[in-house]
C-alpha positions as CSV (number, residue, x, y, z in Angstrom):
1,M,3.6,-0.8,-25.6
2,G,6.8,0.6,-27.0
3,N,8.8,-2.2,-28.5
4,R,7.3,-4.9,-26.3
5,I,5.6,-7.9,-27.9
6,P,1.9,-8.1,-26.8
7,I,1.1,-10.9,-24.3
8,D,-0.8,-13.7,-25.8
9,I,-4.2,-13.6,-24.3
10,A,-5.9,-16.3,-26.5
11,G,-7.9,-18.7,-24.3
12,R,-7.0,-16.7,-21.1
13,T,-9.3,-14.7,-18.8
14,V,-8.6,-11.0,-19.2
15,I,-9.7,-8.4,-16.6
16,L,-10.1,-4.9,-18.1
17,V,-10.0,-2.3,-15.4
18,D,-11.1,1.4,-15.6
19,D,-11.3,4.2,-13.1
20,G,-14.9,4.8,-14.2
21,I,-17.1,4.6,-17.2
22,A,-19.6,7.2,-18.4
23,T,-20.2,6.9,-22.1
24,G,-18.3,3.6,-22.4
25,A,-16.7,4.7,-25.7
26,T,-13.2,3.9,-24.6
27,A,-14.3,0.6,-23.0
28,R,-16.0,-0.5,-26.1
29,V,-12.9,0.0,-28.2
30,A,-10.8,-1.9,-25.6
31,I,-13.3,-4.7,-25.5
32,L,-13.3,-4.9,-29.3
33,G,-9.5,-5.1,-29.4
34,L,-9.4,-7.7,-26.8
35,Q,-12.2,-9.8,-28.4
36,Q,-10.1,-9.9,-31.7
37,R,-7.3,-11.6,-29.8
38,K,-9.7,-14.5,-28.7
39,P,-9.6,-14.5,-24.8
40,R,-11.6,-17.2,-23.0
41,K,-13.4,-14.6,-21.0
42,I,-13.4,-10.8,-20.6
43,I,-14.3,-9.3,-17.3
44,L,-14.8,-5.6,-17.0
45,A,-14.0,-4.2,-13.4
46,V,-14.7,-0.6,-12.5
47,P,-15.7,1.3,-9.2
48,L,-18.1,3.5,-10.9
49,G,-20.1,3.4,-14.1
50,A,-23.3,5.0,-15.6
51,N,-26.1,2.6,-15.1
52,D,-27.3,2.6,-18.8
53,T,-23.7,2.3,-20.1
54,M,-23.1,-0.6,-17.8
55,E,-26.2,-2.5,-18.9
56,T,-25.2,-2.1,-22.5
57,L,-21.6,-3.3,-21.8
58,R,-23.0,-6.4,-20.0
59,H,-24.2,-7.7,-23.3
60,D,-20.8,-7.4,-24.9
61,I,-18.7,-9.3,-22.5
62,D,-18.7,-12.2,-20.1
63,E,-18.9,-10.3,-16.7
64,V,-19.0,-6.8,-15.4
65,I,-18.1,-6.0,-11.8
66,C,-19.2,-2.4,-11.0
67,L,-19.6,-1.1,-7.4
68,V,-21.7,2.0,-8.0
69,E,-24.1,2.6,-11.0
70,P,-25.8,6.0,-10.7
71,A,-28.7,6.6,-13.0
72,T,-27.1,10.0,-14.1
73,L,-23.2,10.4,-14.3
74,E,-21.9,13.7,-15.3
75,A,-18.1,13.2,-14.8
76,I,-16.0,10.4,-13.1
77,G,-13.8,12.8,-11.4
78,F,-16.8,14.2,-9.3
79,H,-16.9,10.8,-7.5
80,Y,-13.2,11.0,-6.3
81,G,-11.6,13.0,-3.6
82,D,-8.4,13.4,-5.7
83,F,-8.5,12.8,-9.4
84,P,-5.7,14.7,-11.1
85,Q,-5.4,14.6,-14.8
86,L,-2.1,12.9,-16.1
87,T,-0.3,13.8,-19.1
88,D,0.6,11.1,-21.8
89,E,4.3,11.4,-20.8
90,E,3.5,10.8,-17.2
91,V,1.5,7.7,-18.1
92,I,4.2,6.4,-20.4
93,E,6.7,6.9,-17.7
94,I,4.6,5.0,-15.1
95,L,4.3,2.2,-17.5
96,K,8.0,2.1,-18.2
97,R,8.6,1.8,-14.5
98,S,6.1,-0.9,-13.9
99,R,7.9,-3.1,-16.4
100,T,11.4,-2.6,-14.8
101,P,12.5,-5.5,-12.6
102,Q,12.9,-4.3,-9.0
């Protein structure tokens, strides 16, 4: 976030988006961080998630929207035609550009 002040999400609906969830480890950490900030509702939206992981996450939050839930999921990237790995620097630059008024 750099030097930006976090948005106050208390009492708001938060939509947490991911490109896909296999083990759910990062999603769980994100959910715990959001829960500490007291949102009214947390919705997890993903195109792809391992079935057992998604079932577990459904117990932790208000709503899960997942388009495809295979019983076995080896790697998220296998389900995309183009799934390049980004460096931390690339992600930071994209986030900076998204904050700049156009």
